[in-house]
Phi, psi and omega in degrees: 000312179298322181296319180295323178295317179297319179297316179297319179296320178297319179297320179296319179298317179297318179298318180295318179295316180296325178296317180292324178292325183294321181247083188294319183296316177297318180299315179297315180297322180293317179297316180296319180296313180296317180297320180291334179291342178288337182259335182206132180292138181289155177232151182295331182285356173292330186283128178270090185296323175302320179292313182297317181290320178297321178295317177300314179300314182295319179298320178296315182295315180295320177297322178297318178295325175297313181297326181275001176068024177293317179294323177300316181296315179296317181298314181293325176299319179290315181303316183292343179262353183251136179255357175208159187292327181294317178297319179298313179298320180299317179298313182295323181289314182285339170299319178292320182300309186280322181292330181295337178294332185254322187247013181076155181295325179297312182294319179301317181286321176297334180272312191264337175293315174303323177297317178299320180291326175297315179297320178301318178292322182292322185260352185060031183253129179295136184235022183300310181294325178296316180296320179296316179291329172299318180297314178297317180299317180294319180292324180282313182299322181292344181289345188278342183233153178299328182265007182291330179204164184297323182292325177295315180299319179296309183295320180301316181277323183297317182264355181063046185284145175275155185302313185296310176301324179298307183296320181295329180289317186265353185299320182298322179294317181296317181293312180296322178295319178299314180297318179297318178300320180301315180291324177292322178296322179298335180279347180294150179293140180255113180240128179294134178254110178250058184242124175238100185261145177292140180297141181269136174267127179296140189293329182206096183302325181293317177294323178299316178297319180298315181288333175295319176297316180297317179298321177298317178298319180299313182295318178295330177291328178295325178277358178086006179288318178247137177301137182296333177295320179293319178298322178297315180296314179298316182294314182296316179297320179296318179295317180296319183284316187270322182194088184291345177295338177301328181295339180264353189254349181278166187269093180288338177295330177295318177296319178295325177298315177298317180299316179299317180292322177298318179296315180300310181295317179300319181293312184287334180292340183261009178271146180296326182299320179295318179296317179295315181296319181296315180296328182279329188261341183262075187262330181212183184298318182297318181292324176296316181301305185287325178291325178292324176294314182295314182296325179300330182295336186252328184236006180084151187287332179293305177295330178297318179294320179294318182292312186286333180298335180289346188240002183214144173268356185275087186284331183296307178295329178292315179300313178295316185298314183286334176284315175293325180293348175291345173271168181107243182288161183291338179266002179295331175224131179296336176297326178294326177295323181298310182294325176298313181297317179298321182291314184286344172295322179273336182226070187298338182273357186250021182301310182293319178299317179298312183297322179295311180294320178301314181296319180298311181293312186293320179288334174294313176297318182299314181297315182294312184283344174284316188278313187295308178301324180297316179296315180300311183290332176291319178295319180283359179061031175280326175275000000 
């Protein structure tokens, strides 16, 4: 009897370990959150509820569109217009680049990465590199507008920046990033697509219309037009009424990953050592620029911008640094975590492969976009 209990316990331990290995990003975030609690007790105000609720709303809406075959219809429409895989990937990547300027990098990836995965299943074509470049495109494209990502919105309002100085500061990064994406896309394999698929009929046009209205409400809540609490109530009620099974199908581990990172950042931001280090290291524009890029690699660019803004008046290098710093490690931008999670849900055996390729591409972009804008702005005496 005791032996059978021990065997069962061992199996449970193995299952738990395999679960943690399977979702590396969540495991890292959990370890960091728990470790930081040893130095500072967590507080409820560390959690950014507007972000968490908006993410929950978006996941429900996108999942609803998947169930209603809206993405399938959109995917087949794109496939039928493309005659090769490179052209198809370019469309999907630049959709993320330009849409992220208006609907944020998170929303762009939540919308177009699932579409890319649908196309991958339809054509039996690997899309790992396309998803990675979509992630990079969303992170770079979102840098061009104040509403493109949370760190831009924070810096824009915190320093009271005017539109023209804002755009002129980040324009070089957006242009160089666009050109870099173009050259990386040219390196993708070109495979002729001889696929003519029958158009998909959406399963329920009325539900599709309802969820389109809900998605509009969600996006307006992100811009602050509608209270995020109201958007949450509308989204939840719609899911309960139209398809409550959606509530069991979204990725709650993604929400837990965000929660863990919020706890980690909140804890370390309140330590005296961080305050002393910040005051000592942020002496001029160059130090703000390079430190914001470096710090983003470890705690993500949104909390890095919030933390460093308390210690420097130099908003231009901070703005550039946290946007460029969104490249590099997978936790440098929370948008990167989203696309990673979406990809491994469809390709659970390719987690390590994705992270390796992701790191290679992202650190290449990071090195290029760190040095070139700095040299340009140094010559123009902006720094």
